[in-house]
C-alpha positions, 0 to 999 in steps of 0.5 A: 762138076754140076752144071746149073740150068738157069730158067727164066720164069714170067711174071706177070698177067699178060699184056692183052689182058692189060689192054683189055681191061684198059678198054672196058674201063673207058666202057669199051666192049672188049668184044668189039676191039679190032686187032688194031685196037689192042695194038694201039692199046699195046704200043701205047702201054709200051711207051706208057711204061718208059715214062717215069715212074712207070719205067721202076716198075720190071715191064718187059719191055719188047726187044723189036717192034710193039710186042707181043700181047701174049708176052708175060707184062712183069708188073706184080698184080699191086702194080697191075691198078695203076697201070690199066688205070692210067692207059685207060685215061691216055685210051679213051680219047683215041676211041672217042670217050671219057672216064666217068668220075668215078674211074678218074678217081681212082686213076688218082687214087691208083697213082697215088697208091703207087707212088706210095709203094714205090718212094725212096725212103732217104737215110743219112748221117747226123753227127752225134749232138744235135739236139731231138726236134731237129729231125734226131731220135735218140732211144732211150740215150740222150744226146747230150750225155753221150760218151762219143760226140765225134760218131755218127748214126743212120737216121730213117725215117718214120715209117709212120707218118702219123707219128708226128710226135717222135 
């Protein structure tokens, strides 16, 4: 019998990188940060990642205390911009700073992008015979001429929001 060894691989940037990038967005020199500033940023990051929608991103929460800055975050790279911009928005007032107009706009843009990425596409069942224009798509067969009116089909929302004509 063969023994299977499971190796866990940490993914994502280090939590230190996320905190430092957030401070840079605030306009704070990361060389001037004290260990307390970094631990406060890590604490804010941990609490932020427990909230919705951030809790859905796969962030590695510490098992005890605030965790370690050297730990891998567990975040995929596509989520990092939204996380650091949101953290910057939360940390700036604590350091007596405010985000520039451009940085505030990036916070909104990255948050909207994140919500688009993690959105769940609804699926639902529709009975046969529902007329077109009521959300049903019939490709090649008109619903009035279907052979079995009691059949149901799964309808998935279109991937292309610009396709309003069906």
